[in-house]
C-alpha positions in Angstrom: -33.5 83.0 -59.3 -36.7 84.5 -58.0 -37.7 83.4 -54.5 -41.0 81.6 -54.6 -41.2 81.1 -50.8 -41.1 84.5 -49.1 -43.1 84.6 -45.8 -43.8 88.2 -44.8 -45.4 88.7 -41.4 -48.6 90.8 -41.6 -49.4 93.5 -39.1 -52.2 91.2 -37.7 -49.8 88.2 -37.5 -49.6 86.8 -33.9 -45.8 86.7 -34.3 -45.3 90.2 -35.5 -42.8 91.9 -33.2 -45.0 95.0 -32.7 -47.9 93.2 -31.1 -48.5 92.2 -27.5 -48.5 88.5 -26.8 -51.4 87.9 -24.4 -51.0 84.2 -24.2 -47.4 83.9 -23.3 -44.9 84.6 -20.6 -43.8 88.2 -20.3 -40.1 87.3 -20.5 -40.4 85.6 -23.9 -37.6 86.7 -26.2 -39.5 87.0 -29.5 -38.0 86.4 -32.9 -37.5 89.4 -35.0 -39.5 89.5 -38.2 -36.4 88.4 -40.2 -35.7 85.6 -37.7 -39.4 84.5 -38.0 -39.1 84.5 -41.8 -35.9 82.5 -41.7 -37.3 80.0 -39.1 -40.5 79.4 -41.2 -38.4 79.1 -44.4 -36.3 76.5 -42.6 -39.4 74.5 -41.5 -41.0 74.6 -45.0 -37.7 74.0 -46.8 -36.8 71.0 -44.6 -40.3 69.5 -45.1 -40.2 70.0 -48.8 -36.7 68.7 -49.1 -37.4 65.5 -47.2 -40.6 64.9 -49.2 -38.7 65.4 -52.4 -35.8 63.1 -51.5 -38.3 60.5 -50.4 -40.3 60.8 -53.6 -37.2 60.6 -55.8 -36.0 57.4 -54.1 -39.5 55.8 -54.3 -39.9 56.6 -58.0 -36.4 55.6 -59.1 -35.8 52.6 -56.8 -38.9 51.7 -54.9 -37.4 52.5 -51.5 -38.5 55.1 -49.0 -36.0 57.6 -47.5 -36.4 56.0 -44.1 -35.5 52.6 -45.5 -32.6 54.1 -47.5 -31.3 55.6 -44.2 -31.4 52.2 -42.5 -29.4 50.7 -45.3 -26.9 53.5 -45.1 -26.5 52.9 -41.3 -26.0 49.2 -41.9 -23.4 49.8 -44.6 -21.3 51.7 -42.1 -20.8 48.7 -39.8 -18.7 45.6 -40.0 -20.6 42.8 -41.8 -23.3 45.3 -42.6 -24.9 44.3 -39.2 -26.4 46.4 -36.5 -28.6 45.8 -33.5 -32.2 46.8 -34.0 -32.0 49.1 -30.9 -29.0 50.8 -32.3 -30.8 51.4 -35.6 -33.8 53.0 -33.7 -31.4 55.2 -31.8 -29.3 56.3 -34.8 -32.3 57.2 -37.0 -34.3 58.7 -34.0 -37.4 56.5 -34.6 -39.3 54.5 -32.0 -38.4 50.8 -31.8 -41.9 49.9 -33.0 -41.5 52.1 -36.1 -38.1 50.6 -36.9 -39.6 47.1 -36.4 -42.3 47.9 -38.9 -39.9 49.4 -41.4 -37.4 46.5 -41.0 -40.3 44.0 -41.5 -41.1 45.7 -44.9 -37.4 45.7 -45.8 -37.0 42.0 -44.8 -40.0 41.1 -47.0 -38.4 43.0 -49.9 -35.2 40.9 -49.3 -33.0 43.9 -48.4 -32.1 42.7 -45.0 -32.7 39.9 -42.6 -33.0 39.7 -38.8 -30.9 37.3 -36.8 -30.5 36.6 -33.1 -27.5 38.5 -31.8 -24.6 36.1 -31.1 -23.9 35.6 -27.4 -27.1 37.4 -26.4 -30.5 35.6 -26.2 -32.5 38.8 -26.3 -30.8 41.0 -28.9 -31.7 41.0 -32.6 -29.4 42.1 -35.3 -30.4 43.5 -38.7 -28.1 42.3 -41.5 -28.1 43.8 -44.9 -28.4 41.2 -47.7 -26.6 41.4 -51.0 -29.8 42.6 -52.6 -29.9 45.4 -50.0 -26.3 46.3 -50.8 -27.0 46.4 -54.5 -30.1 48.6 -53.9 -28.1 50.9 -51.7 -25.4 51.3 -54.3 -27.9 52.0 -57.1 -30.0 54.4 -54.9 -27.0 56.3 -53.6 -26.5 58.2 -56.9 -30.2 59.3 -56.9 -30.0 60.4 -53.2 -26.7 62.3 -53.4 -27.7 63.9 -56.7 -31.0 65.1 -55.0 -29.2 66.3 -51.9 -26.8 68.3 -54.1 -29.4 69.7 -56.5 -32.1 70.6 -53.9 -29.9 71.7 -51.1 -26.0 71.7 -51.1 -25.6 73.5 -54.4 -28.0 76.2 -53.5 -25.6 77.5 -50.8 -22.1 78.9 -50.9 -19.4 76.9 -49.2 -19.4 79.4 -46.3 -23.2 79.3 -46.0 -23.2 75.5 -45.9 -20.4 75.5 -43.3 -22.3 78.0 -41.2 -25.4 75.8 -41.4 -23.3 72.8 -40.3 -22.0 74.7 -37.3 -25.5 75.8 -36.3 -26.9 72.3 -36.6 -24.0 70.6 -34.8 -24.4 73.1 -32.0 -28.1 72.4 -31.9 -27.6 68.7 -31.9 -24.9 68.9 -29.2 -27.1 71.1 -26.9 -30.2 68.9 -27.3 -28.2 65.6 -26.9 -26.7 66.9 -23.6 -30.0 68.3 -22.3 -32.3 65.4 -23.1 -31.8 62.1 -21.3 -33.7 60.4 -24.0 -30.9 61.3 -26.4 -28.1 60.0 -24.1 -27.5 57.1 -26.5 -26.4 59.6 -29.2 -23.7 61.3 -27.1 -20.4 61.2 -29.0 -22.0 60.9 -32.5 -22.0 64.6 -33.3 
């Protein structure tokens, strides 16, 4: 299959390894041209993949990828219930963004919010039967898209290497960033 995306740095490109970098620290370890191509392909590919998976779910099931991900998280816990704060942490969205998303999902009948038992301040999100039915229907579309647009394009060893790199990246960032402390132990 011909490669449609093929970034090639130009001689006048700021990132070209042959040019001085007047606006940066002298000790910067620049990416090679090949690394720069791969990095940009990763960024473009990730953006296009997420957009495509979101569009496929919206068209087939009327659910956004972010909403689908919340249903997936809820499905992995007993009684399909999870604290709102835990949802925000697990999907790496702000609490306000999760609140807005959950409000839409609640209006659609996919989940409901309840006061957490034994805690006057906590709020649980609970997946409804309608949410469960939607998740089961949408899972086929999502997994098919992930395979078609991503997994099946790589060899098993390439995919395993990508997994190792992304796990190492996640581990490093989770340990370095205090704001990710709530994710320690998930990777």
